[in-house]
Structures are given as C-alpha cells and as structure tokens.
PDB file as gemmi writes it, atoms N, CA and C in Angstrom:
CRYST1    1.000    1.000    1.000  90.00  90.00  90.00 P 1                      
ATOM      1  N   MET A   1       0.846  -1.166   0.000  1.00  0.00           N  
ATOM      2  CA  MET A   1       0.000   0.000   0.000  1.00  0.00           C  
ATOM      3  C   MET A   1       0.898   1.239   0.000  1.00  0.00           C  
ATOM      4  N   ALA A   2       0.622   2.156  -0.890  1.00  0.00           N  
ATOM      5  CA  ALA A   2       1.409   3.379  -0.998  1.00  0.00           C  
ATOM      6  C   ALA A   2       0.916   4.414   0.011  1.00  0.00           C  
ATOM      7  N   ALA A   3       1.857   5.150   0.559  1.00  0.00           N  
ATOM      8  CA  ALA A   3       1.512   6.225   1.491  1.00  0.00           C  
ATOM      9  C   ALA A   3       1.114   7.461   0.705  1.00  0.00           C  
ATOM     10  N   HIS A   4       0.075   8.103   1.153  1.00  0.00           N  
ATOM     11  CA  HIS A   4      -0.380   9.323   0.501  1.00  0.00           C  
ATOM     12  C   HIS A   4       0.167  10.523   1.260  1.00  0.00           C  
ATOM     13  N   VAL A   5       0.701  11.469   0.505  1.00  0.00           N  
ATOM     14  CA  VAL A   5       1.197  12.701   1.104  1.00  0.00           C  
ATOM     15  C   VAL A   5       0.187  13.794   0.803  1.00  0.00           C  
ATOM     16  N   PHE A   6      -0.380  14.358   1.847  1.00  0.00           N  
ATOM     17  CA  PHE A   6      -1.366  15.413   1.680  1.00  0.00           C  
ATOM     18  C   PHE A   6      -0.676  16.773   1.705  1.00  0.00           C  
ATOM     19  N   PRO A   7      -1.134  17.704   0.887  1.00  0.00           N  
ATOM     20  CA  PRO A   7      -0.508  19.029   0.888  1.00  0.00           C  
ATOM     21  C   PRO A   7      -0.702  19.721   2.235  1.00  0.00           C  
ATOM     22  N   THR A   8       0.316  20.420   2.669  1.00  0.00           N  
ATOM     23  CA  THR A   8       0.252  21.125   3.952  1.00  0.00           C  
ATOM     24  C   THR A   8       0.316  22.637   3.765  1.00  0.00           C  
ATOM     25  N   GLU A   9       0.200  23.088   2.528  1.00  0.00           N  
ATOM     26  CA  GLU A   9       0.294  24.528   2.270  1.00  0.00           C  
ATOM     27  C   GLU A   9      -0.884  25.262   2.910  1.00  0.00           C  
ATOM     28  N   LYS A  10      -0.568  26.367   3.584  1.00  0.00           N  
ATOM     29  CA  LYS A  10      -1.587  27.223   4.188  1.00  0.00           C  
ATOM     30  C   LYS A  10      -1.449  28.622   3.605  1.00  0.00           C  
ATOM     31  N   TRP A  11      -2.585  29.259   3.396  1.00  0.00           N  
ATOM     32  CA  TRP A  11      -2.622  30.637   2.904  1.00  0.00           C  
ATOM     33  C   TRP A  11      -2.872  31.569   4.083  1.00  0.00           C  
ATOM     34  N   TRP A  12      -2.139  32.679   4.129  1.00  0.00           N  
ATOM     35  CA  TRP A  12      -2.272  33.678   5.188  1.00  0.00           C  
ATOM     36  C   TRP A  12      -2.434  35.046   4.539  1.00  0.00           C  
ATOM     37  N   GLN A  13      -3.177  35.925   5.199  1.00  0.00           N  
ATOM     38  CA  GLN A  13      -3.355  37.281   4.681  1.00  0.00           C  
ATOM     39  C   GLN A  13      -3.485  38.260   5.840  1.00  0.00           C  
ATOM     40  N   CYS A  14      -2.992  39.477   5.625  1.00  0.00           N  
ATOM     41  CA  CYS A  14      -3.119  40.545   6.615  1.00  0.00           C  
ATOM     42  C   CYS A  14      -4.465  41.239   6.414  1.00  0.00           C  
ATOM     43  N   PRO A  15      -5.310  41.293   7.450  1.00  0.00           N  
ATOM     44  CA  PRO A  15      -6.592  41.973   7.299  1.00  0.00           C  
ATOM     45  C   PRO A  15      -6.477  43.488   7.169  1.00  0.00           C  
ATOM     46  N   SER A  16      -5.325  44.054   7.516  1.00  0.00           N  
ATOM     47  CA  SER A  16      -5.167  45.511   7.462  1.00  0.00           C  
ATOM     48  C   SER A  16      -4.661  46.009   6.115  1.00  0.00           C  
ATOM     49  N   CYS A  17      -3.720  45.279   5.483  1.00  0.00           N  
ATOM     50  CA  CYS A  17      -3.136  45.779   4.236  1.00  0.00           C  
ATOM     51  C   CYS A  17      -3.272  44.817   3.065  1.00  0.00           C  
ATOM     52  N   GLY A  18      -3.701  43.573   3.306  1.00  0.00           N  
ATOM     53  CA  GLY A  18      -3.896  42.621   2.226  1.00  0.00           C  
ATOM     54  C   GLY A  18      -2.667  41.800   1.853  1.00  0.00           C  
ATOM     55  N   TYR A  19      -1.549  41.996   2.547  1.00  0.00           N  
ATOM     56  CA  TYR A  19      -0.334  41.215   2.274  1.00  0.00           C  
ATOM     57  C   TYR A  19      -0.655  39.727   2.371  1.00  0.00           C  
ATOM     58  N   GLN A  20      -0.144  38.924   1.414  1.00  0.00           N  
ATOM     59  CA  GLN A  20      -0.392  37.485   1.410  1.00  0.00           C  
ATOM     60  C   GLN A  20       0.898  36.709   1.604  1.00  0.00           C  
ATOM     61  N   HIS A  21       0.777  35.541   2.238  1.00  0.00           N  
ATOM     62  CA  HIS A  21       1.932  34.697   2.546  1.00  0.00           C  
ATOM     63  C   HIS A  21       1.463  33.245   2.553  1.00  0.00           C  
ATOM     64  N   THR A  22       2.329  32.334   2.149  1.00  0.00           N  
ATOM     65  CA  THR A  22       2.005  30.912   2.236  1.00  0.00           C  
ATOM     66  C   THR A  22       3.072  30.215   3.059  1.00  0.00           C  
ATOM     67  N   THR A  23       2.660  29.165   3.758  1.00  0.00           N  
ATOM     68  CA  THR A  23       3.598  28.335   4.496  1.00  0.00           C  
ATOM     69  C   THR A  23       3.372  26.892   4.081  1.00  0.00           C  
ATOM     70  N   ASP A  24       4.397  26.103   4.192  1.00  0.00           N  
ATOM     71  CA  ASP A  24       4.315  24.679   3.861  1.00  0.00           C  
ATOM     72  C   ASP A  24       5.061  23.897   4.927  1.00  0.00           C  
ATOM     73  N   THR A  25       4.706  24.152   6.170  1.00  0.00           N  
ATOM     74  CA  THR A  25       5.364  23.512   7.304  1.00  0.00           C  
ATOM     75  C   THR A  25       4.361  22.594   8.002  1.00  0.00           C  
ATOM     76  N   PRO A  26       4.529  21.273   7.891  1.00  0.00           N  
ATOM     77  CA  PRO A  26       3.589  20.366   8.558  1.00  0.00           C  
ATOM     78  C   PRO A  26       3.583  20.586  10.071  1.00  0.00           C  
ATOM     79  N   GLY A  27       2.393  20.618  10.647  1.00  0.00           N  
ATOM     80  CA  GLY A  27       2.262  20.762  12.091  1.00  0.00           C  
ATOM     81  C   GLY A  27       2.564  22.147  12.616  1.00  0.00           C  
ATOM     82  N   GLN A  28       2.585  23.166  11.765  1.00  0.00           N  
ATOM     83  CA  GLN A  28       2.896  24.527  12.208  1.00  0.00           C  
ATOM     84  C   GLN A  28       1.816  25.020  13.157  1.00  0.00           C  
ATOM     85  N   VAL A  29       2.221  25.533  14.288  1.00  0.00           N  
ATOM     86  CA  VAL A  29       1.280  26.090  15.256  1.00  0.00           C  
ATOM     87  C   VAL A  29       1.556  27.574  15.518  1.00  0.00           C  
ATOM     88  N   VAL A  30       2.534  28.138  14.861  1.00  0.00           N  
ATOM     89  CA  VAL A  30       2.893  29.540  15.051  1.00  0.00           C  
ATOM     90  C   VAL A  30       2.265  30.372  13.938  1.00  0.00           C  
ATOM     91  N   THR A  31       1.578  31.429  14.312  1.00  0.00           N  
ATOM     92  CA  THR A  31       0.992  32.340  13.335  1.00  0.00           C  
ATOM     93  C   THR A  31       2.070  33.271  12.804  1.00  0.00           C  
ATOM     94  N   PRO A  32       2.223  33.366  11.475  1.00  0.00           N  
ATOM     95  CA  PRO A  32       3.235  34.277  10.938  1.00  0.00           C  
ATOM     96  C   PRO A  32       2.869  35.740  11.200  1.00  0.00           C  
ATOM     97  N   LEU A  33       3.902  36.553  11.370  1.00  0.00           N  
ATOM     98  CA  LEU A  33       3.753  37.996  11.559  1.00  0.00           C  
ATOM     99  C   LEU A  33       4.384  38.703  10.367  1.00  0.00           C  
ATOM    100  N   HIS A  34       4.005  39.964  10.159  1.00  0.00           N  
ATOM    101  CA  HIS A  34       4.687  40.774   9.150  1.00  0.00           C  
ATOM    102  C   HIS A  34       4.657  42.238   9.571  1.00  0.00           C  
ATOM    103  N   ALA A  35       5.609  42.992   9.041  1.00  0.00           N  
ATOM    104  CA  ALA A  35       5.689  44.429   9.327  1.00  0.00           C  
ATOM    105  C   ALA A  35       4.676  45.131   8.428  1.00  0.00           C  
ATOM    106  N   CYS A  36       3.542  45.494   8.991  1.00  0.00           N  
ATOM    107  CA  CYS A  36       2.423  46.031   8.213  1.00  0.00           C  
ATOM    108  C   CYS A  36       2.611  47.523   7.897  1.00  0.00           C  
ATOM    109  N   PRO A  37       2.594  47.886   6.611  1.00  0.00           N  
ATOM    110  CA  PRO A  37       2.710  49.305   6.265  1.00  0.00           C  
ATOM    111  C   PRO A  37       1.498  50.123   6.708  1.00  0.00           C  
ATOM    112  N   HIS A  38       0.343  49.490   6.847  1.00  0.00           N  
ATOM    113  CA  HIS A  38      -0.850  50.201   7.312  1.00  0.00           C  
ATOM    114  C   HIS A  38      -0.683  50.689   8.749  1.00  0.00           C  
ATOM    115  N   TRP A  39       0.078  49.951   9.566  1.00  0.00           N  
ATOM    116  CA  TRP A  39       0.310  50.299  10.958  1.00  0.00           C  
ATOM    117  C   TRP A  39       1.744  50.771  11.177  1.00  0.00           C  
ATOM    118  N   ALA A  40       2.311  51.470  10.210  1.00  0.00           N  
ATOM    119  CA  ALA A  40       3.649  52.078  10.318  1.00  0.00           C  
ATOM    120  C   ALA A  40       4.737  51.051  10.649  1.00  0.00           C  
ATOM    121  N   GLY A  41       4.615  49.849  10.086  1.00  0.00           N  
ATOM    122  CA  GLY A  41       5.653  48.842  10.255  1.00  0.00           C  
ATOM    123  C   GLY A  41       5.551  47.988  11.507  1.00  0.00           C  
ATOM    124  N   LEU A  42       4.474  48.125  12.286  1.00  0.00           N  
ATOM    125  CA  LEU A  42       4.305  47.269  13.472  1.00  0.00           C  
ATOM    126  C   LEU A  42       4.140  45.818  13.028  1.00  0.00           C  
ATOM    127  N   ALA A  43       4.668  44.901  13.809  1.00  0.00           N  
ATOM    128  CA  ALA A  43       4.514  43.473  13.525  1.00  0.00           C  
ATOM    129  C   ALA A  43       3.104  43.048  13.914  1.00  0.00           C  
ATOM    130  N   VAL A  44       2.334  42.601  12.933  1.00  0.00           N  
ATOM    131  CA  VAL A  44       0.960  42.156  13.182  1.00  0.00           C  
ATOM    132  C   VAL A  44       0.795  40.735  12.665  1.00  0.00           C  
ATOM    133  N   ALA A  45      -0.184  40.032  13.219  1.00  0.00           N  
ATOM    134  CA  ALA A  45      -0.432  38.641  12.852  1.00  0.00           C  
ATOM    135  C   ALA A  45      -1.189  38.546  11.537  1.00  0.00           C  
ATOM    136  N   LEU A  46      -0.837  37.518  10.771  1.00  0.00           N  
ATOM    137  CA  LEU A  46      -1.591  37.199   9.576  1.00  0.00           C  
ATOM    138  C   LEU A  46      -2.722  36.253   9.962  1.00  0.00           C  
ATOM    139  N   VAL A  47      -3.780  36.222   9.158  1.00  0.00           N  
ATOM    140  CA  VAL A  47      -4.949  35.390   9.414  1.00  0.00           C  
ATOM    141  C   VAL A  47      -5.010  34.313   8.332  1.00  0.00           C  
ATOM    142  N   GLU A  48      -5.291  33.072   8.748  1.00  0.00           N  
ATOM    143  CA  GLU A  48      -5.383  31.984   7.774  1.00  0.00           C  
ATOM    144  C   GLU A  48      -6.639  32.157   6.929  1.00  0.00           C  
ATOM    145  N   VAL A  49      -6.467  32.013   5.610  1.00  0.00           N  
ATOM    146  CA  VAL A  49      -7.583  32.045   4.662  1.00  0.00           C  
ATOM    147  C   VAL A  49      -7.529  30.759   3.842  1.00  0.00           C  
ATOM    148  N   HIS A  50      -8.618  30.439   3.158  1.00  0.00           N  
ATOM    149  CA  HIS A  50      -8.689  29.182   2.426  1.00  0.00           C  
ATOM    150  C   HIS A  50      -8.195  29.288   0.995  1.00  0.00           C  
ATOM    151  N   SER A  51      -8.052  30.500   0.475  1.00  0.00           N  
ATOM    152  CA  SER A  51      -7.504  30.704  -0.873  1.00  0.00           C  
ATOM    153  C   SER A  51      -6.922  32.104  -0.941  1.00  0.00           C  
ATOM    154  N   ASN A  52      -6.168  32.349  -2.016  1.00  0.00           N  
ATOM    155  CA  ASN A  52      -5.579  33.679  -2.150  1.00  0.00           C  
ATOM    156  C   ASN A  52      -6.593  34.712  -2.632  1.00  0.00           C  
ATOM    157  N   HIS A  53      -7.838  34.321  -2.856  1.00  0.00           N  
ATOM    158  CA  HIS A  53      -8.885  35.255  -3.285  1.00  0.00           C  
ATOM    159  C   HIS A  53      -9.863  35.591  -2.161  1.00  0.00           C  
ATOM    160  N   GLU A  54      -9.663  34.985  -0.995  1.00  0.00           N  
ATOM    161  CA  GLU A  54     -10.558  35.208   0.138  1.00  0.00           C  
ATOM    162  C   GLU A  54     -10.101  36.410   0.952  1.00  0.00           C  
ATOM    163  N   THR A  55     -11.033  37.191   1.408  1.00  0.00           N  
ATOM    164  CA  THR A  55     -10.732  38.310   2.300  1.00  0.00           C  
ATOM    165  C   THR A  55     -10.854  37.813   3.738  1.00  0.00           C  
ATOM    166  N   PRO A  56      -9.827  38.055   4.572  1.00  0.00           N  
ATOM    167  CA  PRO A  56      -9.911  37.564   5.947  1.00  0.00           C  
ATOM    168  C   PRO A  56     -11.032  38.234   6.724  1.00  0.00           C  
ATOM    169  N   ARG A  57     -11.731  37.457   7.514  1.00  0.00           N  
ATOM    170  CA  ARG A  57     -12.809  37.978   8.353  1.00  0.00           C  
ATOM    171  C   ARG A  57     -12.241  38.263   9.731  1.00  0.00           C  
ATOM    172  N   ALA A  58     -11.403  39.259   9.817  1.00  0.00           N  
ATOM    173  CA  ALA A  58     -10.765  39.654  11.076  1.00  0.00           C  
ATOM    174  C   ALA A  58     -10.315  41.090  10.935  1.00  0.00           C  
ATOM    175  N   ARG A  59      -9.875  41.661  12.046  1.00  0.00           N  
ATOM    176  CA  ARG A  59      -9.323  43.018  12.006  1.00  0.00           C  
ATOM    177  C   ARG A  59      -8.272  43.144  13.091  1.00  0.00           C  
ATOM    178  N   HIS A  60      -7.369  44.095  12.904  1.00  0.00           N  
ATOM    179  CA  HIS A  60      -6.349  44.384  13.910  1.00  0.00           C  
ATOM    180  C   HIS A  60      -6.802  45.585  14.728  1.00  0.00           C  
ATOM    181  N   ARG A  61      -6.579  45.513  16.029  1.00  0.00           N  
ATOM    182  CA  ARG A  61      -6.869  46.649  16.903  1.00  0.00           C  
ATOM    183  C   ARG A  61      -5.656  46.883  17.789  1.00  0.00           C  
ATOM    184  N   LEU A  62      -5.100  48.091  17.719  1.00  0.00           N  
ATOM    185  CA  LEU A  62      -3.946  48.438  18.540  1.00  0.00           C  
ATOM    186  C   LEU A  62      -4.391  48.713  19.970  1.00  0.00           C  
ATOM    187  N   VAL A  63      -3.593  48.244  20.928  1.00  0.00           N  
ATOM    188  CA  VAL A  63      -3.864  48.484  22.338  1.00  0.00           C  
ATOM    189  C   VAL A  63      -2.789  49.453  22.838  1.00  0.00           C  
ATOM    190  N   MET A  64      -3.215  50.658  23.202  1.00  0.00           N  
ATOM    191  CA  MET A  64      -2.281  51.680  23.683  1.00  0.00           C  
ATOM    192  C   MET A  64      -1.851  51.373  25.113  1.00  0.00           C  
ATOM    193  N   ARG A  65      -0.609  51.718  25.409  1.00  0.00           N  
ATOM    194  CA  ARG A  65      -0.144  51.585  26.801  1.00  0.00           C  
ATOM    195  C   ARG A  65      -0.821  52.651  27.636  1.00  0.00           C  
ATOM    196  N   ASP A  66      -1.242  52.283  28.810  1.00  0.00           N  
ATOM    197  CA  ASP A  66      -1.902  53.266  29.678  1.00  0.00           C  
ATOM    198  C   ASP A  66      -1.104  53.517  30.944  1.00  0.00           C  
ATOM    199  N   ASP A  67       0.177  53.176  30.909  1.00  0.00           N  
ATOM    200  CA  ASP A  67       1.037  53.434  32.058  1.00  0.00           C  
ATOM    201  C   ASP A  67       2.153  54.396  31.653  1.00  0.00           C  
ATOM    202  N   TYR A  68       2.940  54.801  32.614  1.00  0.00           N  
ATOM    203  CA  TYR A  68       4.032  55.740  32.378  1.00  0.00           C  
ATOM    204  C   TYR A  68       5.194  55.027  31.689  1.00  0.00           C  
ATOM    205  N   VAL A  69       5.725  55.617  30.639  1.00  0.00           N  
ATOM    206  CA  VAL A  69       6.809  54.997  29.880  1.00  0.00           C  
ATOM    207  C   VAL A  69       8.154  55.222  30.555  1.00  0.00           C  
ATOM    208  N   GLY A  70       8.425  56.401  31.008  1.00  0.00           N  
ATOM    209  CA  GLY A  70       9.689  56.676  31.695  1.00  0.00           C  
ATOM    210  C   GLY A  70      10.903  56.476  30.797  1.00  0.00           C  
ATOM    211  N   ARG A  71      11.944  55.800  31.326  1.00  0.00           N  
ATOM    212  CA  ARG A  71      13.194  55.602  30.585  1.00  0.00           C  
ATOM    213  C   ARG A  71      13.313  54.189  30.008  1.00  0.00           C  
ATOM    214  N   GLU A  72      12.221  53.506  29.863  1.00  0.00           N  
ATOM    215  CA  GLU A  72      12.260  52.141  29.334  1.00  0.00           C  
ATOM    216  C   GLU A  72      12.827  52.121  27.923  1.00  0.00           C  
ATOM    217  N   GLU A  73      13.475  51.016  27.608  1.00  0.00           N  
ATOM    218  CA  GLU A  73      13.998  50.825  26.259  1.00  0.00           C  
ATOM    219  C   GLU A  73      13.133  49.806  25.550  1.00  0.00           C  
ATOM    220  N   GLY A  74      13.140  49.850  24.229  1.00  0.00           N  
ATOM    221  CA  GLY A  74      12.392  48.875  23.453  1.00  0.00           C  
ATOM    222  C   GLY A  74      10.908  49.170  23.357  1.00  0.00           C  
ATOM    223  N   ILE A  75      10.512  50.413  23.581  1.00  0.00           N  
ATOM    224  CA  ILE A  75       9.104  50.792  23.468  1.00  0.00           C  
ATOM    225  C   ILE A  75       8.698  50.746  21.997  1.00  0.00           C  
ATOM    226  N   VAL A  76       7.532  50.215  21.710  1.00  0.00           N  
ATOM    227  CA  VAL A  76       6.994  50.190  20.353  1.00  0.00           C  
ATOM    228  C   VAL A  76       6.039  51.365  20.221  1.00  0.00           C  
ATOM    229  N   TRP A  77       6.287  52.185  19.211  1.00  0.00           N  
ATOM    230  CA  TRP A  77       5.478  53.387  19.004  1.00  0.00           C  
ATOM    231  C   TRP A  77       4.543  53.167  17.826  1.00  0.00           C  
ATOM    232  N   GLY A  78       3.296  53.564  17.982  1.00  0.00           N  
ATOM    233  CA  GLY A  78       2.289  53.388  16.943  1.00  0.00           C  
ATOM    234  C   GLY A  78       2.332  54.486  15.908  1.00  0.00           C  
ATOM    235  N   PRO A  79       1.466  54.405  14.917  1.00  0.00           N  
ATOM    236  CA  PRO A  79       1.433  55.389  13.831  1.00  0.00           C  
ATOM    237  C   PRO A  79       1.229  56.822  14.309  1.00  0.00           C  
ATOM    238  N   GLY A  80       0.465  57.039  15.394  1.00  0.00           N  
ATOM    239  CA  GLY A  80       0.217  58.388  15.893  1.00  0.00           C  
ATOM    240  C   GLY A  80       1.215  58.859  16.922  1.00  0.00           C  
ATOM    241  N   GLY A  81       2.268  58.060  17.173  1.00  0.00           N  
ATOM    242  CA  GLY A  81       3.284  58.443  18.146  1.00  0.00           C  
ATOM    243  C   GLY A  81       2.985  58.011  19.569  1.00  0.00           C  
ATOM    244  N   ALA A  82       1.930  57.230  19.769  1.00  0.00           N  
ATOM    245  CA  ALA A  82       1.592  56.740  21.106  1.00  0.00           C  
ATOM    246  C   ALA A  82       2.260  55.388  21.342  1.00  0.00           C  
ATOM    247  N   PRO A  83       2.642  55.104  22.588  1.00  0.00           N  
ATOM    248  CA  PRO A  83       3.246  53.789  22.872  1.00  0.00           C  
ATOM    249  C   PRO A  83       2.198  52.683  22.786  1.00  0.00           C  
ATOM    250  N   ILE A  84       2.569  51.577  22.149  1.00  0.00           N  
ATOM    251  CA  ILE A  84       1.661  50.454  21.926  1.00  0.00           C  
ATOM    252  C   ILE A  84       2.080  49.294  22.820  1.00  0.00           C  
ATOM    253  N   SER A  85       1.117  48.659  23.483  1.00  0.00           N  
ATOM    254  CA  SER A  85       1.439  47.506  24.317  1.00  0.00           C  
ATOM    255  C   SER A  85       1.122  46.187  23.622  1.00  0.00           C  
ATOM    256  N   ALA A  86       0.158  46.183  22.694  1.00  0.00           N  
ATOM    257  CA  ALA A  86      -0.227  44.932  22.036  1.00  0.00           C  
ATOM    258  C   ALA A  86      -1.052  45.218  20.787  1.00  0.00           C  
ATOM    259  N   VAL A  87      -1.220  44.170  19.990  1.00  0.00           N  
ATOM    260  CA  VAL A  87      -2.139  44.197  18.853  1.00  0.00           C  
ATOM    261  C   VAL A  87      -3.080  43.012  19.007  1.00  0.00           C  
ATOM    262  N   HIS A  88      -4.384  43.285  18.996  1.00  0.00           N  
ATOM    263  CA  HIS A  88      -5.388  42.215  19.010  1.00  0.00           C  
ATOM    264  C   HIS A  88      -5.773  41.922  17.568  1.00  0.00           C  
ATOM    265  N   THR A  89      -5.835  40.657  17.202  1.00  0.00           N  
ATOM    266  CA  THR A  89      -6.398  40.233  15.934  1.00  0.00           C  
ATOM    267  C   THR A  89      -7.766  39.662  16.276  1.00  0.00           C  
ATOM    268  N   GLU A  90      -8.820  40.437  15.977  1.00  0.00           N  
ATOM    269  CA  GLU A  90     -10.178  40.086  16.392  1.00  0.00           C  
ATOM    270  C   GLU A  90     -10.949  39.432  15.253  1.00  0.00           C  
ATOM    271  N   ARG A  91     -11.728  38.413  15.589  1.00  0.00           N  
ATOM    272  CA  ARG A  91     -12.561  37.696  14.629  1.00  0.00           C  
ATOM    273  C   ARG A  91     -14.035  37.984  14.904  1.00  0.00           C  
ATOM    274  N   PRO A  92     -14.907  37.762  13.896  1.00  0.00           N  
ATOM    275  CA  PRO A  92     -16.336  38.055  14.076  1.00  0.00           C  
ATOM    276  C   PRO A  92     -17.008  37.247  15.183  1.00  0.00           C  
ATOM    277  N   ASP A  93     -16.465  36.057  15.519  1.00  0.00           N  
ATOM    278  CA  ASP A  93     -17.089  35.237  16.567  1.00  0.00           C  
ATOM    279  C   ASP A  93     -16.714  35.696  17.972  1.00  0.00           C  
ATOM    280  N   GLY A  94     -15.938  36.784  18.080  1.00  0.00           N  
ATOM    281  CA  GLY A  94     -15.551  37.319  19.382  1.00  0.00           C  
ATOM    282  C   GLY A  94     -14.210  36.834  19.885  1.00  0.00           C  
ATOM    283  N   SER A  95     -13.620  35.827  19.241  1.00  0.00           N  
ATOM    284  CA  SER A  95     -12.299  35.345  19.657  1.00  0.00           C  
ATOM    285  C   SER A  95     -11.222  36.293  19.145  1.00  0.00           C  
ATOM    286  N   HIS A  96     -10.071  36.264  19.792  1.00  0.00           N  
ATOM    287  CA  HIS A  96      -8.973  37.111  19.333  1.00  0.00           C  
ATOM    288  C   HIS A  96      -7.635  36.510  19.764  1.00  0.00           C  
ATOM    289  N   ASP A  97      -6.602  36.898  19.042  1.00  0.00           N  
ATOM    290  CA  ASP A  97      -5.228  36.580  19.394  1.00  0.00           C  
ATOM    291  C   ASP A  97      -4.572  37.890  19.804  1.00  0.00           C  
ATOM    292  N   THR A  98      -3.584  37.802  20.675  1.00  0.00           N  
ATOM    293  CA  THR A  98      -2.888  39.001  21.128  1.00  0.00           C  
ATOM    294  C   THR A  98      -1.401  38.848  20.903  1.00  0.00           C  
ATOM    295  N   HIS A  99      -0.808  39.847  20.281  1.00  0.00           N  
ATOM    296  CA  HIS A  99       0.634  39.918  20.090  1.00  0.00           C  
ATOM    297  C   HIS A  99       1.121  41.058  20.983  1.00  0.00           C  
ATOM    298  N   VAL A 100       1.884  40.715  22.030  1.00  0.00           N  
ATOM    299  CA  VAL A 100       2.306  41.691  23.040  1.00  0.00           C  
ATOM    300  C   VAL A 100       3.694  42.217  22.713  1.00  0.00           C  
ATOM    301  N   PHE A 101       3.863  43.525  22.843  1.00  0.00           N  
ATOM    302  CA  PHE A 101       5.166  44.172  22.680  1.00  0.00           C  
ATOM    303  C   PHE A 101       5.713  44.459  24.075  1.00  0.00           C  
ATOM    304  N   ALA A 102       6.608  43.637  24.535  1.00  0.00           N  
ATOM    305  CA  ALA A 102       7.171  43.813  25.879  1.00  0.00           C  
ATOM    306  C   ALA A 102       8.428  44.667  25.796  1.00  0.00           C  
ATOM    307  N   PRO A 103       8.528  45.714  26.629  1.00  0.00           N  
ATOM    308  CA  PRO A 103       9.750  46.519  26.636  1.00  0.00           C  
ATOM    309  C   PRO A 103      10.903  45.711  27.229  1.00  0.00           C  
ATOM    310  N   ILE A 104      12.094  46.155  26.966  1.00  0.00           N  
ATOM    311  CA  ILE A 104      13.281  45.489  27.487  1.00  0.00           C  
ATOM    312  C   ILE A 104      13.402  45.796  28.977  1.00  0.00           C  
ATOM    313  N   ALA A 105      13.426  44.751  29.783  1.00  0.00           N  
ATOM    314  CA  ALA A 105      13.549  44.924  31.235  1.00  0.00           C  
ATOM    315  C   ALA A 105      15.011  45.167  31.577  1.00  0.00           C  
ATOM    316  N   GLY A 106      15.241  46.077  32.469  1.00  0.00           N  
ATOM    317  CA  GLY A 106      16.608  46.366  32.892  1.00  0.00           C  
ATOM    318  C   GLY A 106      16.614  47.171  34.177  1.00  0.00           C  
ATOM    319  N   ILE A 107      17.724  47.121  34.854  1.00  0.00           N  
ATOM    320  CA  ILE A 107      17.873  47.870  36.098  1.00  0.00           C  
ATOM    321  C   ILE A 107      19.050  48.813  35.922  1.00  0.00           C  
ATOM    322  N   ASN A 108      18.829  50.052  36.287  1.00  0.00           N  
ATOM    323  CA  ASN A 108      19.890  51.054  36.227  1.00  0.00           C  
ATOM    324  C   ASN A 108      20.513  51.204  37.603  1.00  0.00           C  
ATOM    325  N   TYR A 109      21.732  50.725  37.754  1.00  0.00           N  
ATOM    326  CA  TYR A 109      22.420  50.884  39.020  1.00  0.00           C  
ATOM    327  C   TYR A 109      23.285  52.137  38.965  1.00  0.00           C  
ATOM    328  N   GLN A 110      23.147  52.966  39.947  1.00  0.00           N  
ATOM    329  CA  GLN A 110      23.957  54.183  40.016  1.00  0.00           C  
ATOM    330  C   GLN A 110      24.885  54.092  41.221  1.00  0.00           C  
ATOM    331  N   GLN A 111      26.145  54.419  40.989  1.00  0.00           N  
ATOM    332  CA  GLN A 111      27.094  54.436  42.119  1.00  0.00           C  
ATOM    333  C   GLN A 111      26.912  55.706  42.909  1.00  0.00           C  
ATOM    334  N   GLN A 112      27.023  55.566  44.214  1.00  0.00           N  
ATOM    335  CA  GLN A 112      26.856  56.756  45.058  1.00  0.00           C  
ATOM    336  C   GLN A 112      28.146  57.153  45.675  1.00  0.00           C  
TER     337      GLN A 112                                                      
END                                                                             
C-alpha cells in the first residue's frame, strides 16, 4: 500500500493591508507575523484564509499603553506616536489573538 502525502500549504493574509503569505510547514502552530505598512511597520499577525482570493474575516486593533513609559527601552510606538502595548487580531465570533510588545527589562544601578 502506498503512502499518501497530503498538501500542507496554508494561505495567510493581513486583514489591514492585504499582504499574502504561504507556508508549507507540517504541524505549524505559530501564526506568521509581518511588518504592516498600514500600521507604520508594526509586527501584526496574519490570518489563515482558504484561498488567495478570500478576504480575511478579522481586524487588527492596537492596544495603547496606559502606564508611564519613563526611561524604558524597546518601546513600540504606533502610527500616531503613542506607545503600543499589544495588537489584538479580532474575529467576528468574538475570539482574538494578542501579540504583546514587551519593553526590554533592565535595572539602572547608580554608584553613590
């Protein structure tokens, strides 16, 4: 009996700018990201679609930081110049994925 190899290609699309991407990795559980020009180059998640002609039924929503930024390094700034803490990829059924932008943690020691 011959073994059948099923195609593993997946189609992905950005709901904000329409960028398309394909993957061919069996068992992939990681959602691809891309630097979206619609969001000034922020890394946003792509949404799986069934063909390259389908429009994704999702949207990206930026989550602004609501705390004090101070001297932190690695802050991600949004298109309007506000600090961004995450991007939600929201679907019509109410589910969402979150991509968090964590600043670089560090301690500043000063000699006295």
